N, C-alpha and C positions, 0 to 999 in steps of 0.2 A: 135497210141496215145498212146501206154499202152511203149511204148519203150521212148518216147520222154516223158513221164509224171517220169518215172523210175530216170532220172536225175536231177530232180527238186526236190524228194520228200528226207523231212526228215523226219527221224525216232526215235520214241526216246519209250523203254520199261520201263513201270514203276508198280508198281504195283496196283492191281484192290478188287474194292469189287469182294460180286457175288459168281457164282459158284468154287469149286476146294478144299473146306474144309478149315483146316491146312493152306496147301501148299500156299495158295492165301496169305498169310501173310509174305512165304520165297520170292518167285519165280513170279517175275516182263513179268507176261503172258501179261494185256495191251497196247496197241499199243497207241501212241500220235502222227498221221501222221500231217506236219506239209509242207505249200504248197504254195508258191508265187505266189498267181496269175496276176501280172505283168506280170511275166517271163513266162507266158503263151500263149501271142502275139491274145490275142485274139481281136477279132472285137469288135468296141468298143459297139453293142446291146447287143452279146454275155456277154460279159463281165457285163452288166449293170442289167442281167439278174443272170447271177452267184452273183453277189454280193445282192441279193433281195434273189434268193433260199439260200443263203447261213446264211444271217443274222446273231447270235450272236457267230457265228462259225469265222466267220471272224476279223480278228484285227484288229489296230488301221493301224499297217505297211503292211496292205495288204496281212498277211497270214491267206488260210483257213488252220482252226485245225480241225481235224477230228479223236476222239474215241472211239476203238470201245473197247469194255472190257467183252464183254457176252461167249465169249469160253473160255476151259479151256487153252488150247495151245499159243504160242505168232506167229505162222506159222496160223496157223487157222485165229485169232485178224487180222494182218495182211493183209492177203485179205480181208477179209470183210471192213475193213478201205477204201483198196483200190478200192474195188466193187464200197462203198459208192461216193468217188469220184469220181469213172469213169464215175458212171451213176448219176453221180451231174451236171461233165462239161455237158457231153450227152445232157442233160436235158433241159442244158441252152443254146445249138445249138440248139432248137427246136422253132421254132417263134410262139407264138399265135396266133390265127387264132382271124383275125377280124371279130365282127361280124355284118351280114349286117342287114340293118334296116329292118323292115318289111312294108308294104303297106298296111293300108285297103280300101278298096272303099267304096262308100255311102249307100251300105245297110249294109254295119259291121260295119260305122259309126253310121248308124242310131241304128241298134239294140245293138250296146255300150252304147247309152247315153239312150234310154228306159231303157236294167237293171238296171243300175244306177238311174233314175228317181223312175223305183219300189224296187229301194234299200232301197231310201232317203224317200221314202212312209213309209216300213214296221218298220223304224227306227221315223220316226216320230211318228208313233202310240204309241213309244215305251213310249209317257211322263206319266210322273207325274199322279196317279189317284186322280183325286177331292173326298176328303173322304162325301162330300153335299151330292154327288148324288145315294150315298147305302140311 
């Protein structure tokens, strides 16, 4: 998968804030990674999950933009950006597990309703205090 991604990725190195001292103003160590998610050829469900996971990192043209600038070197930032991209695509391939509805039996329903009645009685007893009764 990583081999296929390499041909679709566009990288641009830019100057970044963060660690590096004065060197950060002179050397372009931050990486801006761009990939067109239409070109990945993902299944529709996977594509939709990737769109949701990408959020604001996805442009109107369908390009996923990932920026990495935490490290002092280009190579470390490049590796981090690619790692994040691969994780995002792999996570999109995992379908969410559908939640099974729980079923209450007759006794469970009765207990739940009794608890609700008791709780309601407690709350009802918290009403305003009549000052004339003192």
